[in-house]
N, C-alpha and C positions, 0 to 999 in steps of 0.2 A: 535640502538636508532633511534626512527622516527625523522626524519627533521623537522626542524617549521618551519610551513608552511609559503611561501611569503606573507610580509604582501600588496605586491601590486599587487597579483593573483585576477583577476577576476572570475568569473561566472555566470551562467544565472539567472535570477529569470523572470521569464515569459520570455518577447524577451527583456529585459532589462540587458545588464552587470553591477552587482555589485561587490563591495568588497566577498570573498569569507567568512570573517568573518562575513560578517550582511546577510547573506540569513538565516541562521538558522532564527534569529530573525527574519525578514520577513516573511517568511512561518508562524511561531509562529503566528505572529499578524493576518494573513490571517484564521488560525484555530481557533484559538481563537474569532474571530469574526462570525464563521459560526458555531462554535460549537452547537448552539441551534436550530440549521435550518440545521444540516448535511443531514439527510433525503430528505431535500427541493432540497438542493446541485445536491445530486447522482440523485433524479428525474429528477430533469431539466438539467442534462448535459448527460442522459442517456434516456431518456422519458419513466424510470420507467423502464427499461428493466435490468438496474444492480440488481435487488431481482432475476430475472433468471440468469443472470450472476454468483450471488454469488452461488445459488444453485448447478450449476453445476460445478462451482469450487471446492466446499466441496462435493459433492457426487462423483465426476472422484478422489479424495484425496487418497490418502494411508494411512492408518490409522484404529488401531486397540484397541480395547476394553483393557484399559490399560495404552496405551500410554500416553504421557506427551508432550503435544503440545504449542506452542509459537506461538502467533498470534502477529507479530508487525503491528503499524499501526491502534491497533485495534478498535483505533476510539469508535464507537457505541454499539460496541459489536457482529455486524450481524452477523462473520464468528464462533465468538465461540459459540455463541448461534446455531449453524449450527452443529456445532461439537460436541454438548457436548454428542447428544444421542452416536454418534458413538465411543467416547472416552470410555465413561459408570461412573459408579460411581469409577470404579479404577480407572481411565486416572485424569489426571489433563491440565487446561489449562490455561495457561498463558497470560494475555492480556498487551501487553506493547506498548507505544504511550509515542512520545517525547513531547507531549501536556497536560498538566495536564487538562484545563477546557475540553478537549476532551476525556482524561479515565474518568475524574466525568458525561461527562454525559455518558457513558458506562455503567460505574460501576452502578449508580440510572435506567438506563435503562435495565439491564439484574438484579437488584433486583426486580422490578417491577416484572417483568416477572417471576419472584419464581426462579433465576437460582442463589445461593448463593454458595452451593456445590460444593467445585474444583476449583474453581475459584479462581486466583490471580492478583491482578491488580499491575503493575508497567512501572514508570515513567523513560524511555529510552533513549538512542540515537542508534540508529542502526549500526551506525558506530561503536561503542565502547560497546559493550552489557556485562550487568553487570553479565553474568550466564560465569559457568565454561566452560571446553570444555565437545563436549560432552553429553549434558544436555537434550536433548529432540528428540524426535522419527519424529518431523515433525514439519517444521517450515511455514508459512502461511503470506503474505504480501498482499493484496488485495488494491488499489486503495492509495501507500504509497509510492513507490520505486521512484516516480518522483520528489518529494519530499525534496529526501533527498540529500544532499550539494555532499557529496563523495557517489557515489553508488557503486562503485569499494571496496570501504571500506565496505558496508555494505555489499555485497556480498560473502567479504570473514568473516563477523562476523555471517552471517547465516549458510558458510559452517563448521565454528570453531564450531559454539556451537550443530550441528547437530550428531547423534551417526551415527556409521558407518550401511553405509542401510539406513539411515534417508534420509526422501525427504524434498525439497526446491520447494514449491508451490510460487509462484508470476502471481497474478492478476492484470491487469494494463492496462490502457487505450493506443493504441498504432497506426500503422500505416496503414490508410482503403486502402484496396488493390484495389477496383472497383472505376476507374478513374471516370465514370461516377459521383459516390456519393460524389467526393471529395469536388466539389462548393458546394452540399448542405449542409454537413456536415459543412462546411468553416462558410457559411450563419447564422448557428444556434449555430455554438461553438463562434463566431465574435460580432454576431449581435443582435441574440435572447437571449443567456444567460445572457450576463451583464443587460440585461434591466429585465430579471427576475429575475436575483440577485438585483437589483435596488427596483423593486417592492415588491417583497415578503419579503427581507432581508435588502432593505434598504442600500445594499452594493455589487455596480455593479463592482468597483476596484477589490475585491477578486474574484467574478466569471470571470474577465476579467481575472487576473492572471491565475486561473483553468485551462481556455480553452489554453491558450497562454503556458502551463507546457505541457500539451497533445503533442504540436508541437516541444519540445524540449527535449523530452523523447525517450531515444533509442529506431528505431524502431526494430522487431522483430528478427533479424537475428545479428543485434549487441549488444543486450541484452543477445541473445543466447548466443555469443561469451563471452560478459563481465562476464555471469555465470559459463564457464568451465575456463575462466582464473582464476579466485577466487576460482577454486579444485575443484567445481562440476561435476560430470561423466555423462553421458547417458543425455546430456540435452537437451531438445527439447521444442517446442512450439504449440500451437492450437490456430488457431485466431478464434473467435466468432464475429457472426455479423459483415462478409466482413471484419475483421480487427480491427472493431472500437476497441477493446479488444482483449487483448490474454493473456492466460493461460501460466506461463514457468515452466516448470520441471527441475528438477536437484537432483541427488541422492550423497551422504556423501559415498565414496569409505575406 
């Protein structure tokens, strides 16, 4: 049996410590607030480069025609839309997101693009996925893991629902490697980004949290070790844009 969580335990919400039980609610409020401006959020955080990162992420993913794919934190469907041609008409794509508002935005956008057949939308928590063991050939998660309260549990669930030989892929903001670039990156994150959030979305606090959440996310080597501990094999990472983001890969054995 799983032990009950300690009611006194805390975790980080950005740079604040909050009770573990409250983090999911606080994160939900952030993404409910930014759901309609999600593309703006990503453009502001990455200066528009997130579109190239996502394309490279999908282009280097192990996926074939007929595969069944789970895209966690599926948001507005960017990753699933890119994967559609790769799985073909015989494949299936499940968009999973804990936030109903984000999932509705994704469903509506996918429908507007004509992407209807072969897609399924499931509101779910990455820490306890509602899928049987060995259900998917590929599980992707782009810019979502850092917002999960129990990242270790989410990684174990990803490993559980993968079929033997299946691939796990995580695209996430990470630790910048170039020392000279860190002050510039910090200035953009903590001075520019909240102002953009206030100006274009009327919500500086959510954008402040998103910047802080990046700094609290495990850096590359730590996340690689977490994936290995979750039961994934042949784990590796690849830095993009000097480590602003990293692609993490692992396999089910």
